[in-house]
C-alpha positions as CSV (number, residue, x, y, z in Angstrom):
1,X,-246.3,-60.6,35.1
2,X,-242.7,-59.5,34.3
3,X,-242.9,-61.3,30.9
4,X,-246.0,-59.4,30.0
5,X,-244.6,-56.0,30.9
6,X,-241.4,-56.8,29.0
7,X,-243.4,-58.0,26.0
8,X,-245.5,-54.8,26.2
9,X,-242.4,-52.6,26.2
10,X,-240.9,-54.5,23.2
11,X,-244.2,-54.0,21.3
12,X,-244.3,-50.3,22.2
13,X,-240.6,-49.9,21.1
14,X,-241.3,-51.7,17.8
15,X,-244.4,-49.5,17.1
16,X,-242.5,-46.3,18.0
17,X,-239.7,-47.3,15.6
18,X,-242.2,-48.2,12.9
19,X,-244.0,-44.8,13.0
20,X,-241.0,-42.6,13.7
21,X,-239.6,-40.8,10.6
22,X,-236.2,-41.8,9.3
23,X,-233.4,-39.6,10.3
24,X,-233.0,-37.0,7.6
25,X,-230.1,-34.6,6.9
26,X,-230.8,-31.0,7.8
27,X,-231.0,-28.3,5.1
28,X,-229.9,-24.9,6.4
29,X,-228.6,-21.8,4.8
30,X,-227.5,-18.3,5.8
31,X,-227.5,-15.0,3.8
32,X,-224.8,-12.4,4.3
33,X,-224.4,-9.1,2.5
34,X,-223.5,-5.4,2.6
35,X,-224.0,-2.2,0.5
36,X,-221.2,-0.3,-1.1
37,X,-221.9,3.0,0.7
38,X,-222.5,4.0,4.3
39,X,-225.7,5.9,3.4
40,X,-227.7,6.9,0.4
41,X,-229.5,10.1,-0.6
42,X,-232.5,10.2,-2.9
43,X,-231.3,9.6,-6.5
44,X,-228.1,7.8,-5.5
45,X,-227.2,4.5,-7.1
46,X,-225.6,1.7,-5.2
47,X,-224.6,-2.0,-5.3
48,X,-225.7,-4.8,-3.0
49,X,-223.2,-7.6,-2.5
50,X,-224.6,-10.8,-1.0
51,X,-223.6,-14.4,-0.3
52,X,-225.7,-17.5,0.3
53,X,-223.9,-20.0,2.6
54,X,-225.0,-23.6,2.9
55,X,-224.6,-24.3,6.6
56,X,-226.5,-27.6,6.4
57,X,-225.4,-31.1,5.7
58,X,-227.0,-31.7,2.3
59,X,-226.6,-30.2,-1.2
60,X,-229.1,-27.4,-2.0
61,X,-230.3,-26.6,-5.5
62,X,-230.8,-22.8,-5.8
63,X,-234.2,-22.0,-7.4
64,X,-234.3,-18.2,-7.1
65,X,-233.3,-15.2,-5.0
66,X,-235.8,-12.3,-4.5
67,X,-234.5,-8.9,-3.3
68,X,-237.0,-6.4,-1.9
69,X,-235.8,-2.9,-1.3
70,X,-237.3,-0.7,1.5
71,X,-239.2,1.5,-1.0
72,X,-241.0,-1.4,-2.7
73,X,-244.7,-1.3,-2.7
74,X,-247.0,-3.9,-4.4
75,X,-249.3,-1.1,-5.4
76,X,-248.5,0.4,-8.8
77,X,-245.4,0.1,-10.9
78,X,-243.0,1.5,-8.3
79,X,-240.4,-1.2,-8.7
80,X,-238.1,-1.9,-5.8
81,X,-237.9,-5.6,-6.0
82,X,-235.8,-7.9,-8.1
83,X,-235.8,-11.7,-8.7
84,X,-232.6,-13.5,-9.7
85,X,-232.9,-16.9,-11.3
86,X,-229.7,-18.7,-11.9
87,X,-229.1,-19.5,-15.6
88,X,-228.0,-23.1,-14.9
89,X,-228.9,-25.5,-12.1
90,X,-226.8,-24.1,-9.3
91,X,-225.9,-26.6,-6.5
92,X,-224.5,-25.3,-3.3
93,X,-222.6,-28.0,-1.5
94,X,-222.4,-28.1,2.3
95,X,-220.0,-25.5,3.5
96,X,-220.1,-23.8,0.1
97,X,-221.5,-20.5,-1.0
98,X,-223.0,-18.7,-4.0
99,X,-222.6,-14.9,-4.4
100,X,-224.0,-12.2,-6.6
101,X,-224.4,-8.5,-6.8
102,X,-227.4,-6.3,-7.5
103,X,-227.5,-2.6,-8.6
104,X,-230.2,-0.3,-7.4
105,X,-231.2,3.4,-7.6
106,X,-232.8,5.1,-4.6
107,X,-235.9,6.9,-5.8
108,X,-235.8,10.7,-5.6
109,X,-239.5,11.1,-4.9
110,X,-241.6,10.7,-1.8
111,X,-241.2,6.9,-1.6
112,X,-238.1,7.1,0.6
113,X,-239.7,9.2,3.4
114,X,-240.7,7.0,6.3
115,X,-239.5,3.7,4.9
116,X,-237.7,1.0,6.8
117,X,-234.0,0.6,6.7
118,X,-233.3,-2.9,5.5
119,X,-233.2,-4.9,2.3
120,X,-235.0,-8.2,2.4
121,X,-233.5,-11.2,0.6
122,X,-235.5,-14.4,0.2
123,X,-233.7,-17.5,-1.0
124,X,-235.7,-20.4,-2.4
125,X,-234.0,-23.8,-2.8
126,X,-235.3,-27.3,-3.4
127,X,-235.3,-28.1,0.3
128,X,-235.7,-24.9,2.2
129,X,-236.6,-21.2,2.0
130,X,-234.8,-18.6,4.0
131,X,-235.5,-14.8,4.4
132,X,-232.8,-12.5,5.8
133,X,-232.3,-8.7,6.0
134,X,-229.4,-6.5,5.2
135,X,-229.3,-3.0,6.7
136,X,-229.3,0.1,4.5
137,X,-229.2,3.8,5.6
138,X,-231.4,6.1,3.7
139,X,-231.5,9.9,4.1
140,X,-235.1,10.9,3.5
141,X,-234.4,14.6,4.0
142,X,-231.3,15.6,2.1
143,X,-228.7,17.6,4.0
144,X,-225.5,19.0,2.7
145,X,-222.2,19.6,4.4
146,X,-220.8,22.5,2.5
147,X,-217.4,23.8,3.4
148,X,-217.4,26.3,0.7
149,X,-216.9,30.0,1.6
150,X,-215.5,29.2,5.0
151,X,-212.9,31.9,4.5
152,X,-215.6,34.5,4.1
153,X,-217.2,33.3,7.3
154,X,-213.9,33.6,9.2
155,X,-213.4,37.1,7.7
156,X,-216.9,38.2,8.9
157,X,-216.2,36.7,12.4
158,X,-212.9,38.7,12.6
159,X,-214.7,41.9,11.6
160,X,-217.3,41.2,14.3
161,X,-214.7,40.7,17.0
162,X,-212.9,44.0,16.0
163,X,-216.2,45.9,16.2
164,X,-217.0,44.4,19.6
165,X,-213.6,45.4,20.9
166,X,-213.9,48.9,19.6
167,X,-217.4,49.3,21.1
168,X,-216.2,48.0,24.4
169,X,-213.4,50.5,24.5
170,X,-215.8,53.4,23.7
171,X,-218.2,52.3,26.4
172,X,-215.3,52.0,28.9
173,X,-214.0,55.5,28.0
174,X,-217.5,57.0,28.4
175,X,-217.9,55.4,31.8
176,X,-214.4,56.6,32.9
177,X,-215.0,60.1,31.8
178,X,-218.4,60.3,33.4
179,X,-217.0,59.3,36.8
180,X,-214.2,61.8,36.9
181,X,-214.7,64.8,39.1
182,X,-215.2,68.0,37.3
183,X,-212.5,70.4,38.4
184,X,-213.8,73.3,36.5
185,X,-215.8,75.8,38.5
186,X,-217.8,78.6,37.2
187,X,-216.8,82.1,38.1
188,X,-219.1,85.0,38.0
189,X,-218.3,87.4,35.3
190,X,-217.0,90.7,36.4
191,X,-218.6,93.7,34.8
192,X,-216.4,96.5,33.8
193,X,-217.6,100.1,34.6
């Protein structure tokens, strides 16, 4: 009985090893990046800097990199996406990286209103595909910090303060004079004969 169980276990182990896939090396990559400005207004141009880091254990051959900006729409000819295909066969070794930059212009029409705030980067290699996002700050409603003519504002505020002080003094004097007792009395006029 023990021999049969032992034989059955050996057969099961052999079948499991025969059908199990061979141990393969893992292909993995990470995408990092940043934009050259903190925020963008409609019509601004900018630069996206990004790196593709091979965090796996095998060489990766880079096929292409697709960048999709938040204002991209597949409807119409709006633009907003870019595909980078390396000129030569680019191999990224384990622990190595590949970097590039991409220039963009934020549209100055209604496409920026209500869009997301991240740039999507999809990297396609011979062994894996990875999609990552990089944050971008877009101002859909332009606002301006104008510090021009502040000296005029300060002048008008000083004039306002002076007018308030003068009006306060006038009101205080009127109250003071109305509360004083009248010392003047009326005398009856004497008629001469």
